[in-house]
C-alpha positions as CSV (number, residue, x, y, z in Angstrom):
1,M,105.6,78.2,63.4
2,S,107.2,75.9,60.8
3,N,105.8,75.4,57.4
4,P,104.1,71.9,57.1
5,S,105.9,71.5,53.8
6,D,109.3,71.8,55.5
7,L,111.5,69.0,56.8
8,A,113.7,69.4,59.8
9,A,116.3,66.7,60.3
10,V,119.8,66.0,61.3
11,V,122.7,64.0,59.8
12,S,122.4,60.9,62.1
13,R,125.1,58.8,60.4
14,L,127.7,59.1,57.6
15,Y,129.1,56.1,55.8
16,V,132.0,55.8,53.4
17,Y,132.6,52.6,51.3
18,P,136.3,52.9,50.2
19,V,136.2,49.7,48.2
20,K,133.1,49.2,46.2
21,S,130.9,46.4,47.6
22,C,133.1,45.8,50.6
23,A,132.1,46.8,54.2
24,A,131.1,50.3,55.3
25,V,133.2,52.7,57.3
26,S,131.0,54.7,59.7
27,V,132.7,58.1,60.1
28,P,131.9,61.1,62.3
29,E,132.8,63.5,59.5
30,A,133.7,63.5,55.8
31,V,134.8,66.0,53.2
32,L,132.2,66.5,50.4
33,T,133.8,66.3,47.0
34,E,132.3,66.5,43.5
35,T,132.1,62.7,43.5
36,G,130.5,62.4,46.9
37,L,132.1,61.8,50.3
38,E,135.9,61.7,50.2
39,F,137.3,58.2,49.4
40,D,133.9,56.8,48.8
41,R,134.2,54.0,46.1
42,A,137.7,55.2,45.3
43,W,138.8,51.6,44.9
44,M,137.1,48.6,43.2
45,V,137.7,44.9,42.8
46,V,137.8,43.6,39.2
47,D,138.2,40.2,37.6
48,G,140.9,39.2,35.2
49,A,139.2,41.0,32.3
50,G,138.8,44.2,34.2
51,N,135.0,43.8,34.9
52,F,133.8,45.0,38.3
53,L,133.0,42.5,41.0
54,T,130.4,43.0,43.8
55,Q,128.5,41.1,46.5
56,R,126.0,40.2,43.9
57,E,128.3,37.5,42.6
58,L,130.6,37.3,45.6
59,P,128.8,37.8,49.0
60,R,132.1,37.2,50.9
61,M,133.1,40.8,49.8
62,A,130.8,41.9,52.7
63,L,133.4,40.5,55.1
64,I,136.2,42.7,53.8
65,R,136.4,45.6,56.3
66,P,138.4,48.7,55.4
67,Q,139.8,51.1,57.9
68,L,140.9,54.6,56.8
69,K,143.9,56.0,58.6
70,H,145.9,59.2,57.9
71,F,148.2,57.8,55.2
72,E,146.8,54.4,54.4
73,M,143.7,52.1,54.1
74,V,143.9,48.9,56.0
75,L,141.8,46.0,54.8
76,R,141.0,43.0,57.0
77,A,139.1,39.8,56.3
78,P,138.6,36.5,58.2
79,G,141.6,34.3,58.0
80,M,143.7,36.9,56.2
81,L,146.6,39.1,57.3
82,A,145.9,42.8,57.1
83,L,146.5,44.4,53.7
84,H,147.9,48.0,53.8
85,I,147.2,50.3,50.9
86,A,148.9,53.7,50.8
87,L,146.5,56.5,50.1
88,D,148.9,58.4,47.9
89,Q,150.4,55.6,45.8
90,V,149.2,53.7,42.7
91,E,150.8,51.4,40.2
92,A,150.2,50.8,36.5
93,P,147.4,52.7,34.6
94,T,144.6,50.4,33.3
95,R,141.1,50.5,32.0
96,V,138.2,48.8,33.8
97,R,134.4,48.4,33.4
98,V,131.7,49.4,35.9
99,W,128.3,48.7,34.5
100,D,128.2,50.2,31.0
101,D,131.1,52.6,31.7
102,E,134.7,51.9,30.7
103,V,136.9,54.1,32.8
104,D,140.5,55.0,33.5
105,A,142.0,53.6,36.7
106,Y,145.2,52.5,38.3
107,D,146.1,48.9,39.2
108,M,147.1,48.5,42.9
109,G,149.7,45.8,42.2
110,A,150.4,42.1,42.7
111,I,150.3,41.9,46.5
112,A,146.7,43.4,46.6
113,A,145.7,41.2,43.7
114,Q,146.9,38.1,45.5
115,W,145.2,39.1,48.7
116,F,141.8,39.6,47.0
117,S,142.2,36.4,44.9
118,D,143.0,34.3,47.9
119,F,140.1,35.6,50.0
120,L,137.5,35.5,47.2
121,G,138.6,32.2,45.7
122,S,138.9,33.5,42.1
123,P,141.2,35.8,40.2
124,A,140.8,39.4,41.3
125,R,142.7,42.7,41.3
126,L,142.2,46.0,43.2
127,V,142.1,49.2,41.2
128,R,141.8,52.9,42.1
129,F,139.7,55.4,40.1
130,D,141.7,57.9,38.1
131,P,140.6,61.3,39.4
132,E,141.3,62.8,36.0
133,H,138.5,60.7,34.4
134,K,135.0,62.3,34.4
135,R,132.3,59.7,34.9
136,V,129.0,61.5,34.6
137,S,125.7,60.5,36.2
138,S,122.6,60.1,33.9
139,L,121.7,63.6,32.7
140,Q,118.1,62.3,32.3
141,W,117.8,62.0,36.0
142,T,120.0,65.0,37.0
143,Q,118.0,67.4,34.7
144,G,121.1,68.3,32.8
145,V,123.4,68.9,35.8
146,E,126.8,67.3,35.4
147,A,127.3,65.2,38.5
148,F,130.5,63.1,38.7
149,N,131.2,59.6,40.3
150,Q,134.1,57.4,41.1
151,F,133.0,53.7,41.2
152,S,129.6,54.2,42.7
153,D,126.8,52.6,40.7
154,G,125.7,55.9,39.1
155,F,125.3,58.8,41.5
156,P,127.6,60.6,44.0
157,L,125.5,60.0,47.2
158,L,122.7,57.8,48.6
159,V,120.4,59.3,51.2
160,I,118.1,57.2,53.5
161,S,116.2,58.2,56.6
162,E,116.1,56.3,59.9
163,A,112.3,56.4,59.6
164,S,112.4,54.3,56.4
165,L,114.5,51.6,58.1
166,D,112.3,51.7,61.3
167,H,109.3,51.2,59.0
168,L,110.9,48.2,57.3
169,N,112.0,46.6,60.6
170,A,108.5,47.0,62.0
171,R,107.2,45.0,59.0
172,L,109.9,42.4,59.4
173,L,109.2,41.9,63.1
174,A,105.5,41.7,62.4
175,Q,106.1,38.7,60.1
176,G,108.5,37.0,62.6
177,A,111.7,38.0,60.9
178,A,114.7,39.7,62.5
179,A,115.3,43.4,62.2
180,V,118.2,44.5,60.0
181,G,120.8,47.3,60.1
182,M,121.2,50.3,57.9
183,E,124.4,48.9,56.6
184,R,122.5,46.5,54.3
185,F,121.3,49.5,52.3
186,R,124.7,51.2,51.9
187,P,123.7,54.8,52.3
188,N,126.2,57.7,52.6
189,I,124.0,60.1,54.5
190,V,121.4,58.9,57.0
191,L,118.7,61.4,58.1
192,G,117.3,61.4,61.7
193,P,114.6,63.7,63.2
194,A,115.7,67.1,64.6
195,A,114.6,67.8,68.1
196,G,110.9,68.4,68.3
197,S,110.2,67.0,64.8
198,E,109.6,63.7,63.2
199,L,110.2,62.0,59.9
200,A,107.8,59.9,58.0
201,P,109.0,56.7,56.3
202,H,110.5,57.5,52.9
203,D,110.4,61.2,53.4
204,E,113.6,61.2,51.4
205,D,111.5,60.2,48.3
206,R,109.6,63.4,48.4
207,L,112.3,66.1,48.9
208,E,113.1,68.8,46.4
209,L,116.4,70.1,47.9
210,L,118.4,69.2,51.0
211,Q,120.4,71.9,52.7
212,I,122.9,71.0,55.4
213,A,124.4,73.7,57.6
214,T,128.2,73.4,57.9
215,A,130.8,75.6,59.4
216,Q,131.8,76.6,55.9
217,G,128.3,77.5,54.8
218,A,125.3,75.6,53.3
219,V,125.7,72.4,51.4
220,Q,122.9,71.8,48.8
221,L,122.1,68.3,47.6
222,R,119.3,67.3,45.2
223,P,117.7,63.9,45.4
224,V,117.3,62.9,41.8
225,K,116.6,59.2,41.4
226,P,115.0,56.4,43.6
227,C,117.6,53.7,44.3
228,P,116.6,50.4,42.8
229,R,117.6,47.5,45.0
230,C,119.5,44.5,43.9
231,P,119.9,41.3,46.1
232,I,122.6,43.0,48.2
233,P,120.2,44.0,51.0
234,N,119.5,40.3,51.5
235,I,123.1,39.8,52.5
236,D,123.9,39.9,56.2
237,P,127.0,42.1,56.4
238,A,128.2,40.3,59.6
239,T,128.2,36.9,58.0
240,G,128.2,37.3,54.2
241,L,125.2,35.0,54.1
242,S,122.1,35.7,52.1
243,S,118.4,35.1,52.9
244,P,115.4,36.5,51.0
245,E,113.4,38.1,53.8
246,V,114.3,41.8,53.0
247,G,113.8,41.5,49.3
248,D,110.5,39.6,49.7
249,L,109.2,42.2,52.0
250,L,110.2,45.1,49.8
251,Q,108.4,43.3,47.0
252,S,105.1,43.8,49.0
253,Y,105.3,47.6,49.3
254,R,108.2,49.2,47.5
255,Q,107.5,48.6,43.8
256,D,108.2,52.0,42.3
257,A,106.5,53.2,39.2
258,R,109.1,55.9,38.8
259,V,111.7,53.2,37.8
260,N,109.4,50.8,36.0
261,G,108.3,48.9,39.1
262,A,111.7,48.2,40.5
263,L,112.0,47.8,44.3
264,T,113.5,51.1,45.7
265,F,114.8,52.1,49.1
266,G,116.6,55.5,49.4
267,M,117.3,58.3,47.0
268,N,120.4,58.9,44.9
269,A,121.5,62.5,45.2
270,I,123.8,65.0,43.5
271,V,125.9,67.9,44.8
272,L,124.8,71.4,43.8
273,Q,126.8,73.4,46.4
274,G,129.3,73.0,49.1
275,L,132.3,71.3,47.6
276,E,135.1,70.8,50.2
277,H,132.8,71.5,53.0
278,L,133.0,69.2,56.0
279,L,129.9,67.1,56.7
280,K,129.5,66.0,60.3
281,V,127.1,63.8,62.2
282,G,124.6,66.1,64.1
283,Q,124.5,68.8,61.5
284,R,121.1,70.3,60.8
285,V,119.3,69.4,57.6
286,S,116.4,71.3,56.1
287,A,114.4,70.6,53.0
288,N,111.1,71.3,51.2
289,Y,108.7,68.7,50.0
290,R,108.0,68.6,46.3
291,F,104.5,69.7,45.1
292,D,102.5,68.8,42.1
293,Q,98.8,69.3,41.1
294,A,97.7,66.7,43.7
295,G,99.5,68.5,46.5
296,P,102.7,67.6,48.4
297,H,104.1,64.2,47.5
298,R,104.2,63.5,51.2
299,I,100.5,62.7,51.1
300,H,100.3,60.2,48.4
301,F,103.6,58.3,48.2
302,Y,103.8,54.9,50.0
303,P,101.3,55.0,52.8
304,C,102.2,53.3,56.0
305,F,100.7,49.9,56.8
């Protein structure tokens, strides 16, 4: 008989975002690296001063769709010819800013810059993260563990459960709004229920340690920080248009005291074990719920409506 404090799940989806704030690539498998899934946020779009650009300012970035091939990344967008970016080539070294971090990167050249500038309607350049640069997650949240990132907002991985999205969509439908897809929340790892088990909405909030069984051995991930949500989940990834339904609904039930009342959805996670292991859709995931003096967090976080 399973312990009631154990979670039994599977990896139901894996997403990589090769270019920060552009569309997701749904993949059947991905190599786990110290900065998260391979190629995740390896590239970023910056303005003329080297400051990062996202859907927050330019919702049309949602319409830029990468495709990863053996030797290149192919970018497509409405009205544009495809842009081919070699995976093993960069141009001039540069320095760019993502949030408060100034990091080493490589400019991807004039052709890429013109392509992004034309589509976005303002000066833009494509850069690639310099793998020699060590960009560290907040040690306050990682409990002193050094976790590294490329151009992600601040942590290597984002984990969300299918149950959390189902719960949100039930609320949206109840108020006459349309259901939304997982892509709006930009997770890397999506958890679904294992056979014979079920997940509660936002179980990912309450997990101490995730263990994923791979052919190379166990991967260990630690959820460390609730993910505060900006306006990006309001943007329809199919159209690049924004409407307030998602953010307004989250305001009604996802204000999170752990991050000073910000709206959260999903958990940022760090890698403790399993570098270079191959994560695959369908792999088994186990975890324990965190306990405190009031009992398992599963009982008192975010009751269902």
